[in-house]
ZAMARGU-4260 file (C-alpha; in steps of 0.2 Angstrom, whole numbers, plus 5000, padded with zeros to 4 digits):
<rodrens>
0) 4986/5020/5040 | 4975/5035/5046 | 4959/5026/5048 | 4942/5034/5046 | 4938/5041/5064
5) 4922/5035/5070 | 4911/5047/5081 | 4907/5040/5099 | 4894/5044/5111 | 4899/5046/5130
10) 4898/5028/5134 | 4910/5023/5120 | 4898/5016/5107 | 4899/5021/5089 | 4886/5034/5084
15) 4879/5037/5067 | 4886/5052/5058 | 4875/5066/5055 | 4874/5070/5037 | 4875/5089/5039
20) 4890/5087/5052 | 4900/5074/5044 | 4901/5067/5026 | 4903/5049/5021 | 4920/5043/5014
25) 4919/5039/4996 | 4919/5021/4990 | 4932/5015/4978 | 4928/4997/4975 | 4921/5000/4958
30) 4933/5013/4952 | 4947/5012/4940 | 4963/5020/4947 | 4978/5024/4936 | 4993/5032/4943
35) 5011/5038/4942 | 5015/5045/4959 | 5013/5059/4964 | 4998/5059/4952 | 4983/5048/4949
40) 4967/5047/4940 | 4951/5039/4948 | 4936/5036/4937 | 4920/5026/4935 | 4921/5009/4926
45) 4915/5018/4910 | 4929/5030/4911 | 4918/5045/4917 | 4926/5056/4930 | 4910/5062/4938
50) 4906/5058/4957 | 4913/5054/4974 | 4932/5052/4974 | 4934/5053/4955 | 4946/5065/4948
55) 4964/5069/4942 | 4975/5072/4958 | 4992/5078/4960 | 5002/5079/4976 | 4986/5076/4987
60) 4976/5090/4978 | 4962/5086/4965 | 4966/5095/4949 | 4950/5089/4940 | 4934/5084/4949
65) 4924/5081/4933 | 4929/5075/4915 | 4913/5068/4907 | 4909/5064/4889 | 4892/5066/4881
70) 4884/5065/4864 | 4869/5076/4861 | 4853/5065/4860 | 4863/5048/4862 | 4865/5036/4876
75) 4882/5031/4879 | 4883/5012/4885 | 4899/5006/4892 | 4904/4988/4886 | 4922/4986/4892
80) 4935/4994/4903 | 4952/4988/4909 | 4969/4993/4915 | 4985/4994/4905 | 4999/4991/4918
85) 4997/5004/4932 | 4997/5020/4923 | 4985/5017/4908 | 4967/5011/4905 | 4955/5008/4891
90) 4936/5010/4890 | 4924/5006/4876 | 4907/5013/4874 | 4893/5011/4861 | 4884/5026/4855
95) 4867/5017/4856 | 4856/5019/4840 | 4867/5030/4831 | 4870/5024/4813 | 4863/5007/4817
100) 4853/4997/4804 | 4855/4980/4812 | 4855/4975/4830 | 4874/4976/4830 | 4882/4992/4837
105) 4888/5004/4823 | 4897/5019/4831 | 4908/5016/4846 | 4920/5027/4857 | 4937/5021/4863
110) 4943/5031/4878 | 4962/5028/4881 | 4970/5035/4896 | 4988/5038/4900 | 4994/5045/4917
115) 5011/5053/4920 | 5018/5063/4934 | 5009/5080/4934 | 4999/5076/4918 | 4987/5064/4910
120) 4980/5062/4893 | 4964/5055/4887 | 4962/5051/4869 | 4944/5049/4863 | 4942/5040/4846
125) 4925/5037/4838 | 4923/5024/4824 | 4909/5022/4813 | 4908/5004/4808 | 4890/5006/4801
130) 4884/5008/4783 | 4877/5026/4785 | 4885/5043/4787 | 4883/5050/4805 | 4883/5068/4812
135) 4883/5072/4830 | 4890/5084/4843 | 4901/5077/4857 | 4903/5088/4872 | 4917/5086/4886
140) 4913/5094/4902 | 4927/5098/4915 | 4928/5105/4932 | 4939/5107/4947 | 4936/5110/4965
145) 4955/5110/4970 | 4950/5099/4985 | 4963/5092/4997 | 4964/5074/5000 | 4957/5075/5017
150) 4942/5085/5011 | 4938/5072/4998 | 4940/5057/5010 | 4929/5066/5023 | 4915/5068/5010
155) 4916/5087/5011 | 4922/5093/4994 | 4923/5112/4992 | 4913/5122/4979 | 4920/5121/4961
160) 4934/5133/4956 | 4928/5145/4942 | 4936/5140/4926 | 4946/5152/4915 | 4952/5152/4898
165) 4969/5144/4895 | 4983/5156/4890 | 4984/5164/4873 | 4994/5151/4865 | 4982/5137/4868
170) 4963/5134/4868 | 4957/5126/4884 | 4952/5128/4902 | 4962/5133/4917 | 4959/5133/4936
175) 4970/5141/4950 | 4968/5140/4969 | 4980/5143/4983 | 4996/5141/4973 | 4989/5126/4964
180) 4985/5126/4945 | 4977/5115/4932 | 4975/5117/4914 | 4965/5106/4901 | 4969/5108/4882
185) 4962/5100/4867 | 4970/5094/4851 | 4961/5098/4839 | 4953/5113/4846 | 4934/5112/4850
190) 4922/5120/4838 | 4914/5128/4853 | 4922/5133/4870 | 4911/5138/4884 | 4923/5143/4897
195) 4910/5148/4911 | 4902/5131/4909 | 4918/5121/4907 | 4912/5114/4891 | 4922/5109/4875
200) 4910/5104/4860 | 4915/5096/4844 | 4904/5094/4829 | 4909/5077/4821 | 4904/5070/4804
205) 4909/5052/4800 | 4907/5042/4784 | 4905/5023/4785 | 4922/5016/4790 | 4929/5032/4796
210) 4936/5037/4813 | 4938/5054/4822 | 4949/5057/4837 | 4953/5071/4850 | 4967/5071/4863
215) 4963/5080/4880 | 4979/5084/4890 | 4978/5090/4908 | 4993/5096/4918 | 4993/5101/4937
220) 5007/5109/4947 | 5011/5118/4963 | 5019/5135/4962 | 5033/5129/4974 | 5035/5112/4966
225) 5032/5094/4972 | 5035/5089/4990 | 5041/5072/4984 | 5046/5073/4966 | 5044/5058/4954
230) 5059/5048/4950 | 5069/5047/4934 | 5060/5034/4923 | 5077/5024/4920 | 5082/5022/4938
235) 5070/5009/4945 | 5078/5003/4961 | 5075/4985/4959 | 5077/4971/4946 | 5062/4966/4936
240) 5061/4947/4938 | 5052/4936/4925 | 5042/4922/4933 | 5035/4907/4923 | 5026/4894/4934
245) 5013/4880/4932 | 5000/4892/4940 | 4998/4907/4929 | 4989/4916/4943 | 5005/4918/4952
250) 5014/4925/4937 | 5000/4937/4933 | 4999/4943/4952 | 5018/4946/4952 | 5018/4955/4935
255) 5004/4967/4940 | 5011/4970/4957 | 5028/4975/4950 | 5019/4987/4937 | 5010/4995/4952
260) 5026/4997/4962 | 5035/5005/4948 | 5022/5019/4948 | 5021/5021/4967 | 5040/5027/4967
265) 5044/5044/4974 | 5060/5053/4978 | 5068/5063/4993 | 5071/5080/4987 | 5084/5081/5001
270) 5095/5068/4992 | 5107/5071/4978 | 5099/5077/4962 | 5107/5066/4949 | 5102/5050/4958
275) 5090/5053/4971 | 5085/5042/4985 | 5068/5033/4981 | 5055/5026/4992 | 5037/5019/4989
280) 5022/5030/4993 | 5010/5020/5003 | 4995/5019/4992 | 4982/5027/4981 | 4972/5037/4983
285) 4972/5041/5002 | 4991/5038/5006 | 5001/5043/4991 | 5015/5050/5001 | 5029/5045/5013
290) 5023/5033/5027 | 5037/5026/5038 | 5030/5010/5043 | 5023/5006/5025 | 5039/5011/5016
295) 5049/5000/5028 | 5039/4985/5026 | 5038/4987/5007 | 5056/4989/5005 | 5060/4974/5016
300) 5048/4963/5006 | 5057/4968/4990 | 5074/4964/4996 | 5075/4948/4984 | 5075/4961/4970
305) 5089/4971/4976 | 5094/4983/4990 | 5093/5000/4982 | 5075/5004/4987 | 5079/4998/5005
310) 5095/5010/5005 | 5084/5025/4998 | 5070/5022/5011 | 5083/5020/5025 | 5091/5036/5021
315) 5075/5046/5017 | 5069/5042/5035 | 5086/5044/5043 | 5086/5062/5037 | 5070/5065/5046
320) 5073/5055/5062 | 5067/5063/5078 | 5080/5075/5086 | 5069/5084/5099 | 5055/5080/5110
325) 5039/5089/5103 | 5022/5084/5110 | 5012/5092/5096 | 5021/5081/5083 | 5025/5066/5094
330) 5043/5068/5089 | 5056/5061/5100 | 5075/5059/5098 | 5079/5043/5088 | 5061/5040/5083
335) 5056/5036/5065 | 5041/5046/5058 | 5024/5040/5054 | 5019/5051/5039 | 5023/5067/5029
340) 5011/5077/5020 | 5011/5094/5012 | 4998/5101/5024 | 4990/5097/5041 | 4978/5082/5040
345) 4960/5084/5048 | 4947/5070/5047 | 4931/5071/5057 | 4930/5081/5073 | 4944/5073/5083
350) 4958/5068/5071 | 4970/5082/5067 | 4988/5078/5062 | 5003/5089/5059 | 5011/5089/5041
355) 5025/5079/5049 | 5019/5067/5062 | 5028/5054/5072 | 5014/5045/5080 | 5020/5027/5077
360) 5027/5014/5089 | 5034/5002/5077 | 5043/5012/5063 | 5058/5014/5073 | 5062/4995/5077
365) 5057/4991/5059 | 5070/5004/5052 | 5083/4995/5062 | 5078/4978/5056 | 5077/4984/5038
370) 5095/4990/5039 | 5101/4973/5046 | 5092/4964/5033 | 5098/4975/5019 | 5116/4972/5025
375) 5113/4953/5024 | 5106/4955/5006 | 5121/4964/5001 | 5120/4983/5006 | 5138/4990/5003
380) 5146/4990/5020 | 5152/5008/5018 | 5134/5013/5016 | 5128/5003/5031 | 5141/5010/5042
385) 5136/5028/5037 | 5118/5023/5044 | 5124/5015/5060 | 5123/5032/5071 | 5105/5032/5066
390) 5103/5014/5071 | 5111/5018/5088 | 5099/5032/5090 | 5084/5021/5086 | 5090/5008/5098
395) 5092/5021/5112 | 5074/5027/5108 | 5068/5009/5111 | 5077/5007/5127 | 5071/5024/5133
400) 5053/5022/5128 | 5051/5005/5136 | 5041/5008/5152 | 5045/5000/5169 | 5039/4984/5163
405) 5051/4984/5148 | 5038/4984/5134 | 5037/4997/5120 | 5020/5006/5122 | 5011/5020/5114
410) 4998/5034/5120 | 4992/5048/5110 | 4999/5063/5119 | 4990/5077/5109 | 4971/5072/5111
415) 4970/5074/5092 | 4982/5061/5085 | 4980/5042/5082 | 4973/5033/5097 | 4981/5017/5091
420) 4999/5018/5084 | 5003/5001/5078 | 4999/4996/5060 | 4981/4993/5066 | 4978/5011/5069
425) 4959/5013/5069 | 4951/5018/5085 | 4942/5002/5088 | 4956/4990/5082 | 4963/4984/5099
430) 4949/4975/5109 | 4946/4962/5122 | 4937/4946/5119 | 4921/4953/5125 | 4922/4967/5111
435) 4926/4981/5123 | 4941/4993/5118 | 4958/4993/5127 | 4964/5009/5135 | 4981/5017/5133
440) 4995/5016/5135 | 4995/5000/5125 | 5009/4987/5122 | 5006/4978/5106 | 5012/4960/5105
445) 5019/4962/5087 | 5028/4977/5092 | 5038/4968/5106 | 5042/4955/5092 | 5049/4969/5081
450) 5059/4976/5096 | 5066/4959/5099 | 5071/4957/5081 | 5078/4975/5080 | 5088/4972/5096
455) 5097/4956/5089 | 5099/4964/5072 | 5106/4980/5079 | 5118/4969/5090 | 5124/4960/5074
460) 5127/4976/5065 | 5137/4984/5080 | 5147/4968/5082 | 5151/4967/5063 | 5157/4985/5062
465) 5167/4984/5078 | 5155/4996/5088 | 5151/4994/5107 | 5134/4988/5114 | 5131/4971/5105
470) 5131/4961/5121 | 5120/4973/5129 | 5107/4973/5116 | 5107/4954/5115 | 5104/4953/5134
475) 5090/4966/5132 | 5082/4955/5119 | 5082/4940/5130 | 5075/4949/5144 | 5061/4956/5133
480) 5057/4938/5127 | 5056/4932/5145 | 5045/4947/5150 | 5034/4943/5135 | 5032/4925/5140
485) 5027/4930/5158 | 5015/4944/5154 | 5007/4941/5137 | 5001/4923/5137 | 4983/4919/5141
490) 4972/4904/5139 | 4955/4901/5132 | 4945/4885/5128 | 4957/4881/5114 | 4973/4883/5124
495) 4986/4896/5127 | 4990/4910/5115 | 4998/4928/5117 | 4986/4942/5120 | 4985/4955/5106
500) 4991/4968/5119 | 4993/4974/5137 | 4982/4988/5141 | 4986/5004/5152 | 4984/4993/5168
505) 4996/4980/5161 | 4981/4968/5159 | 4981/4956/5144 | 4969/4962/5129 | 4964/4944/5126
510) 4957/4944/5108 | 4963/4932/5095 | 4970/4941/5080 | 4982/4941/5065 | 4995/4948/5077
515) 5001/4930/5080 | 5008/4930/5063 | 5020/4944/5066 | 5028/4935/5081 | 5033/4920/5071
520) 5051/4919/5064 | 5057/4934/5074 | 5065/4923/5087 | 5054/4930/5101 | 5045/4913/5103
525) 5052/4895/5106 | 5047/4880/5096 | 5033/4875/5106 | 5025/4892/5107 | 5027/4894/5088
530) 5018/4877/5085 | 5004/4883/5096 | 5002/4899/5085 | 5003/4889/5069 | 4989/4878/5074
535) 4979/4894/5079 | 4982/4902/5062 | 4977/4886/5053 | 4960/4886/5061 | 4945/4892/5050
540) 4941/4907/5062 | 4958/4915/5056 | 4962/4907/5040 | 4947/4913/5029 | 4953/4904/5013
545) 4957/4921/5006 | 4970/4925/5018 | 4971/4929/5037 | 4958/4938/5046 | 4963/4952/5057
550) 4951/4947/5071 | 4944/4929/5074 | 4927/4926/5066 | 4922/4919/5083 | 4926/4935/5092
555) 4913/4947/5099 | 4914/4963/5088 | 4920/4953/5072 | 4915/4962/5057 | 4920/4956/5040
560) 4920/4974/5034 | 4929/4980/5049 | 4945/4990/5045 | 4955/4980/5057 | 4942/4969/5066
565) 4938/4955/5053 | 4945/4961/5036 | 4960/4953/5027 | 4975/4963/5023 | 4987/4955/5010
570) 5003/4962/5018 | 4997/4955/5035 | 4995/4938/5028 | 5011/4939/5018 | 5021/4943/5034
575) 5013/4928/5042 | 5017/4917/5027 | 5035/4922/5029 | 5035/4919/5048 | 5027/4902/5046
580) 5040/4896/5034 | 5055/4903/5045 | 5047/4894/5060 | 5045/4878/5051 | 5027/4877/5046
585) 5026/4877/5027 | 5009/4868/5026 | 5000/4882/5035 | 5010/4895/5025 | 5004/4886/5009
590) 4986/4887/5014 | 4987/4906/5017 | 4997/4909/5001 | 4984/4899/4991 | 4971/4911/4999
595) 4980/4926/4993 | 4982/4919/4976 | 4963/4916/4975 | 4960/4933/4981 | 4972/4941/4968
600) 4961/4933/4954 | 4946/4941/4961 | 4954/4958/4960 | 4962/4956/4943 | 4979/4953/4950
605) 4979/4970/4959 | 4976/4966/4977 | 4969/4981/4987 | 4975/4987/5004 | 4962/4976/5012
610) 4946/4966/5008 | 4931/4959/5017 | 4934/4944/5028 | 4919/4933/5024 | 4930/4919/5018
615) 4929/4905/5005 | 4916/4896/5014 | 4904/4910/5009 | 4910/4914/4992 | 4923/4909/4980
620) 4931/4926/4979 | 4932/4940/4992 | 4921/4955/4993 | 4930/4972/4992 | 4932/4984/5007
625) 4923/4998/4998 | 4935/5012/5003 | 4952/5003/5001 | 4967/5009/4992 | 4971/5000/4976
630) 4985/4999/4973 | 4994/4999/4989 | 5013/4997/4991 | 5013/4983/5004 | 4999/4974/4996
635) 5009/4974/4980 | 5025/4968/4988 | 5015/4954/4996 | 5017/4945/4979 | 5036/4945/4981
640) 5036/4940/4999 | 5025/4925/4996 | 5036/4920/4981 | 5052/4922/4993 | 5043/4911/5006
645) 5038/4898/4993 | 5056/4897/4987 | 5063/4897/5005 | 5075/4910/4999 | 5086/4919/5011
650) 5103/4928/5010 | 5118/4931/5020 | 5130/4940/5009 | 5142/4945/5023 | 5143/4926/5027
655) 5145/4921/5009 | 5129/4911/5007 | 5112/4911/4999 | 5099/4898/5004 | 5085/4891/4992
660) 5075/4878/5002 | 5058/4877/4993 | 5045/4874/5006 | 5028/4875/4997 | 5036/4882/4980
665) 5034/4865/4972 | 5016/4868/4973 | 5018/4880/4958 | 5031/4870/4949 | 5039/4867/4937
670) 5044/4885/4940 | 5057/4897/4934 | 5061/4914/4941 | 5075/4924/4933 | 5081/4941/4937
675) 5081/4940/4956 | 5096/4949/4965 | 5107/4946/4979 | 5123/4955/4983 | 5120/4966/4968
680) 5121/4951/4956 | 5108/4941/4947 | 5100/4926/4954 | 5090/4913/4944 | 5080/4899/4952
685) 5072/4884/4943 | 5061/4871/4952 | 5060/4856/4939 | 5046/4844/4937 | 5054/4831/4947
690) 5056/4843/4962 | 5075/4847/4960 | 5082/4864/4962 | 5093/4873/4950 | 5101/4890/4952
695) 5112/4902/4943 | 5120/4913/4957 | 5135/4925/4960 | 5151/4916/4960 | 5155/4924/4977
700) 5141/4915/4986 | 5138/4897/4991 | 5121/4891/4987 | 5113/4879/4999 | 5098/4870/4992
705) 5087/4855/4998
</rodrens>
């Protein structure tokens, strides 16, 4: 993700931002977010759209920056607010004192929100449950600044766009700016419309027991259409499993995650119109677009629900695979992109990214591995074969970009791009144990694991489809593992471990991080090395009780609110859980999974992009990271990844097998999950009270259980 850029003084320390020079990124932790990509609505917990990042957005532009409700002379006191799935929310408000003859509230407002692509509706219903007739004037005030997402994120929203009257056929308000339009209409029409002030006023009279309602509808659109259009509602590219376990927290977490993922879907306009390729937008609000790394990880974690999302993601990124060398965009032949936006992105004084940006070191090997894994889960061989030329180009990029030491490295070539280009892409994320920052070019430990896994996966694909190069890539992978063993491992008072990276001088960057988890299960490590890392991960400086800290709490520079230096990312923990199970350490995996489950309860089953790393020793539930996206695609897919790890579920459709080997799944048993998918067919799994495994699987596959 594009982390907030932190200004630095000449000696490298972080300087406080000057308010007049740089705004503050708005906080989101107490916001209610409803979405239907490429649109979303952010409001306060009482439903008011009034401050900070609040607004109705479409395609990275804010169509409404204000939508508030007031009753003349009356205080509105919120009493409840909650989500309905991913795209709806309800808010209840008491109109204090109005019509009251006892201490009980008499007149209440129910604000019901529904979000769709390019549109949202707000139904305001006021009910008089008192014994007196009441009269009042309700006023809705609306405004639009047409701010771009980077303007909102930087805290520098522009001036409001003057409203206009809606067209002659409707009564309402309209705004237009740079090819982007928004329109707000009301049914019934207001008694008074003050266009210049953006106010719609309603005179209401309610007898005892009566109700009155108004529906506000807002639409937003670009004159040239959506960059990534919404998908057809009836073409969800995965199955919707039903989970019933002894731990209802797990059931609820999966249910909310799937609802959020459904509304994060976008399509590739370059694919066929009747059945477009789909991928997952990275997260709301800051990243509601195509991000290579995020889309790949999310599709990979959803493979137990089907391969259609993986296929769409692979094809969408393959169409945009690098073809030339361009320093300005960091495009290179064979390289998979980092992100695509409608406009260039500018944050702070230094970060300025082109609308199509390739500044990522890991998306390319992750693309190869997703193709391999999707093939194993049942991707049609003909579809896989069509993508093999892209895989060969990606493999060639890995080979060509490995420096003289044979490691994949990155360096920002523009001076305005991301200084760190792994998933921990904030400026201060890669540090030595003493807290100082590493200098580029940087070779990350997890990227070498991704490259190793991609080389072997690529070799398997080449061999299976009778293409040359398999032996070469297997040899390349083994040479990489040997180099890694020689160069990355360091020792502290607790014993040996791999450094998070090698710096520009080839020196190990010796901090203890969550990067350990991304090495496990890839094959890069031997059994003894894996055991060392499992023990490290199980220690309380990394396992916080709510998940895995990105940086050891014993490290200099640890900050529980640090974006990548002490916080907890659900996807990071889920990847580690999966790797621990594959490497044979289910007990450590179970502890991390239990932490995520506890955290999910603290966030009403909608896990954010990241949260604070204080840990369960300090509080039962984690504190939010205030500016985190919520929902976030790979945070939501973490629920599926944890369930897969708990079941010990793996597939090899070309080999005719599916494996169900519950590792810590019995912790949640008895358990039944129906509607998984392998090889395009339904898979149901039951863990009975006595610990046995029952499955209903495709006849073409042999099920191995234990």
